[in-house]
N, C-alpha and C positions, 0 to 999 in steps of 0.2 A: 611652469606648466608640468604637472605630474605625468610621467610617462611610464606605462606598464607594458612590458613585452613578454609574451608567453611563447615558448618554443615547444612544439609537439612533434612526435614522430609522424612522418608523412602518412596520411591515411588514418591516423589515430582517432580523429574526430570528424564528424560531419559538419557541414556548414551551419546547421541549426545549433549544434553543440558549441561550435566556435562563437556563435553569436551570444549564446548563453554565458560563455566564459567571459566575454567582454563586458556584459551587463553586470555579472556578479563580482568581477574584479573591481569594476567602478564602484559598486555599492560597498564593497569592503573598504576601499580607500576613503569613501565619504563617511563611513562609520567612524573612522579615526579623525579625519580632518574637518568634517562638517559639510553641510550642503553647499556652502559657499565654494567648495572645491569642484563640485560636479561639472560645471560647464567647461572646466579646463583639464579634465582627466582624459588622457589619450591612452587607449589600449589597442594593441595589435597582437594577433596570433599568427606565428610563423610555422611553417612546416620544415622539419629537419630531414634532409635527404640522405639516403644511404651513401657511404663513401665520402661524405663531406662533414661528418660529425664523429667525434670520438669522446669517450669517457675514460678518464685516467690513462689516456694514451691508447686505449683499445677502440679501434674503429668500429662504428656501428654498421653492420651489414644488413642486406635486405632480409636475410633469414631471421636475424635478431629483431628487426623491426616488425616483421610479420608475426613473430612470436609474441611481441608486446601487444600488437593489435588484437590477436586472438584472446590473450589473457584479459584485456580490457573488455572485449565483447562478452566474454563469459561472466565477468563480474557484473557488468551492466545488466545482463539477462536476468539476474536474481536480485538486483538492487531494490531495496524497499523504497517505493515511491507511492504517492497517492494514486497514481494510475494503476500500479500493481495491486493495491488494495481493492480498488474499484473493480478491476478485472477478476479478482478472486471471488468477489460477491456475484459478479455476472455469471461466472462459471457455475456457481451454486444454483442460480436461477435457471440455467439451461439444463441442469441435471445430468450432464454427461460425466460419468465417474472418472474416465480417463483424463478428461480436461480438468476436473476438480482436483485430482491427485497432483496436478502440476503446481497447485497453490496451497493445498491443505494436506498436511503430513499424515501418513498412515497411522502414526501413534499419537495423533491429536488428542488433547484432553480439553473438553469444553464444559464450562460450569454455568448452570442456569439457576438464578436465585428464586426464592418464593415458596409458597405453600400451595402447590397445585400439582396435578399429575405430570406435568412436563418439567418440573423443577428437579435439579439433581446434577450429577456429574456424568458426562458421557466420555468413555475412554475408547479411543480408536476411531478411525474415519468412518467405518461402517455404522458404529453406534451414533455418531454425530449426524450422519446422513439419515438414519432412522428417525432421529429427533426432528430433523428438518421435514421429513416426509409426514410424520405424525402431525406436526404443526399445520402443514398444508391440508392434510386430510380432515382434521377437526374443523378447519375454517372453510372447507369446501373449495380450496384453492384460492381463497381471497386474500390470504396473508401477504402483506407487502411491507418491505423495509426500505424506506426512502432516505437515501443519504443526505444529510444536511451539512456535514463537514467531516473532512478526513485530516488528521494530524499525524505527523511522523516524529519520533524521537528515538534515534538509534535503531534498536531492533524491535521497537514497540510501535504499534499504530493504534490510534484512537478513532473509532468510527461512531460519530454522532448521527443518530437517525430517528425517524418517526415510524413506529410500527402501527399498522392498521390491519383490521380483519373483521369478518362477520362469521358468526357461528353457522356451520352447515345445517340446513334444514330448520333453522329457527328464524324468528322475526328479525328484520333488519335493525330493530332497536337494540339487539344484543350485539354491540359493536365494540371493537378495541381500537383506541387511539391513544398511544402513549409515546412519550419521548424517552429514548433509550441510549445507552452508551455501550459499546463493545470494545474491550481492551484485548488486542491481539499481540502475542509474542511470536516473532519470526526467527527462523534459522534457515540459512541457505535458500532463501526465497520462498519458504513455505511457512504456514501457520502451524506452530507446534502446540500452542495452548491459547485459550480464549475464555473470557468471562463476560457475562452480561450484567448490566445494572440499569436502574431506572431513575428518572428525575421526578421530583414532586410526589404525587400520589400514583405514579406509574406502577409501582409494585402492587398496590392494592387493586388497581384496575386490571393488571395482568392476572392476578390470582382469581379475581372474580370471573374473568372471561374464560379462563382455561379449565375451571372446575366443572 
């Protein structure tokens, strides 16, 4: 029976995180040994207590452990996850600049493809927010970007979405419905650059709608 034992600094991980560790450690072993091993994999997560653990003969103290926990919390606070990507877009929807600046860098560079008034490169957070505002204004506040899938690869996130809108003051037949992708580059928990692209005839549909 495969046995995996993980020892963490006491208080380093929550119960939910410990549960995730046991699941992912099991999956890692199954990747090597095959599904036949899964029913027999035993994983436990222990807490190391101060005064009872040493590294290289140096005793781990409560102060050292608290320092490790703080460092871990700081790193997790800016870790790139699908949840962080989703929260960044939700901040944009709410429009609070202070909240937006927690996820979108002040020196953000954003690229929009196409042959229409909105196409081009926007440098700086204020320019990007002006683009978002113009997009909303032209569509009478109807523009929506519905997430279909979020993928993470290192410092990159891929946001697959469906964009929809109606032109303000025009007949509802003038509608936008396109499948799009947004590639975001992240540093220290913030988007530093991003670019949009479209699937199929989405580029043509976007150009027609925004002209």
